[in-house]
N, C-alpha and C positions, 0 to 999 in steps of 0.2 A: 504494500500500500504506500510506503514512503517513496518508492521509485515513481509511482504514478503522480503523487503530489508534487515531487520535485520536477517532473516533466511538465506538468500543467503550469506550475509557477514559472518555469523557464520560458515556456511558450508565451505566457501572458506578459512577461517582462520584455521579451523581444518584440512582441506585437505593439506594446506600449511605446517602446523606443522608436520603432519604425513609424508609428503614427505621429510622433512628435517631430521627427526629422522632415516630414513632408507637410506639416501643418501650415507653414507660411507661403508655400509655393503658389497657392491660388491667389492670395492677396498681392504678391509681388508682380503677378502677371497683369494686373489691372492697368488700364491706360492712365497716364498721368501720375502714377506712383513709382517711386524708385526705392530700392533696398537701402542704398547709402547716398548721402549727400556728398557731392563733389566739393573739394576744398577750392575756394576761389581766392586768389591773392588779394591783398588790400587794394582799394581803389587808388589810394595815394601812394606816392613813392617815398622811400625812406631817404631823408636828407643826410642822415649820418653815415651813409655808405661812402661818401666822398672823403671822409677823414678816418684815420685809424681809431680803433676802440679806445686806445689809451688817451685820446684827446678829451674824453669825457671825465677822466680822473681829475679831481680837484674842482670841478664845476659844482655849483649848487644843484640841489635836486630839481628845482624849478627850471634852471637852464638846461639840464640834461633832458628833462621831460620835453622841453620845447624842441631841442635838437632831435629827439627820438620820435617826434610826431610822424606817424605813418609807418613806423618800424614796429617789429615785435620786440617787446622788452618787458621786464618785470623786476621788482625789487626782491632779491633773494635773502638779503640780510640787512637789518636796520639796527644800528648801535650795538653790534655784537650778537644780536638775537636772530637766529635763522627763522625765516618765514616759510609757511607751507607753499609748495609748488608741485606741479606735475613732474613725473620722472621721464617724460618723453624727451628725446633729444631733437632739438631743432636748431640747425646750424645758424640760421638767420636771426635767432632770438638772442638778445643780450640780457644777461643777468647782472644786476647791479648790487653792489654792496654800499650802503649809505651809513656814514658815521657823522653825527653832528650836523646833519643837513647837507653834507658834501659827499660826492661819489669817491669812494676809496679804492674800488676795484671793479673791473668789468670782465665777465667771462661769457663765452659763447655757449649756447646749448639751450 
């Protein structure tokens, strides 16, 4: 009897997984819908690409923000305290370290 119960449980589990794997196919096929959104670059261009990243060091946070308008950037550390951020690597993104209102380091990623 236990073999039969094991067999029935296994068949039910496989059928359940197979049903889940095809559940979204009907929805994705509808006109006007897409599975994933394409990444589009920002409409404005990054003015900071003309100068090296080190040019931001020593500038006030407001000045750096103005220079980085249109760029991907974030503050990763403020006054020695690490701030939350995603772990994805984006070469075009600048990560800034701010201490006392001034940029003290710039890293890419």
